[in-house]
N, C-alpha and C positions, 0 to 999 in steps of 0.2 A: 277399510282401505286394503287393497291387495297389492303385494309387491310384484308378483308375476301373474299374468293372466292364467286363470285356471287353477291357481293355488291360493289357499287362504293363508293368512299370516301365522296361524298356529302351526300348520304343517311345516312351514319354512323354519320357524323357530325350533321345532323339534329336530329337524334335520341338522341344523347348526349345532344344537346341543349334543348330538351324537358324534359329530365330527370333531368338535373342539375338545382339546385335551389340556389338562393343567401342565405347567412347565415341570421339567424333571427336578427332583430334589436330591439332596445328598444321600438320603436313605434308599431311594429308588432312582437310579440314574437313567432309567428308560432306554436301556440298550447301549448306553455310553459308559461302559465299565473301564477297567484299567487298560485293556488291550484295544480300545476303540481307536481306529486310525493308524495302527501300527501294522506294518507288513512283515511277513515272515521271510526267512532266507529262501524258502522254497519258491516264493513269488519272484524274488530276484533272479533265481536260477532259471525259471520259466521265461522271464523276459529276456535274459541273456541268450538263451537257446533260440528264441524267436529272432533276435537280431542276427545271430550267426546263420540261421536258416535263410533269412532274407538276403544276407550278403552273398551266400552261395547261389541263390536263385538269380540275383542281379548279375553275378559273374557269368553264369551259364547262359542267361538270356542275351547278354552282350556278345558272347561268342556266336550264338546262333544268328543274331541280327547282322553280324559282320559277314556271314556267308550268303545272305540274301542278295540277289542281283538287283541292280538299280531299277530295271524294268523287266516285266515278264512278257513283253511283246516280242514277237519274233523279229530278228533283225532283218532289215530290207537287204536284198541282194545288192552287191556292189554294181556300179554301172557297167564294168567290164563283163560281169557275169550275165547281164541282161542282153548284151550284144551277141553276135554270132559266136559259135564255139570256135576255139583256136584250132588252126590247121597246122599239122605237123609240129606240135609243141610250141608254136609261136603265138603270140597274142594277135588278135584281129586288127588292132590299130597300128602296130608297128610292122609293116611288111617291107622287105627289101628286095 
């Protein structure tokens, strides 16, 4: 009987035997020594510097976003500007 098409059972068993490891013991912790899971003060300093840098970037970006106009479209000319040009400094609609 084969577990996977194209593989025989012995090849699969050998692969599993190569991957499987015994659990760590007291004598050989397997990479989990005294300092496993502890962070250093340098790591804390790096994280704090990243937070300060992000705060400055957010502040700068907020300033730049406040300067952006609501629309980049050219404003339409006023209705008075579309009509005839004013004569003698008076507007075209109010003649006396």
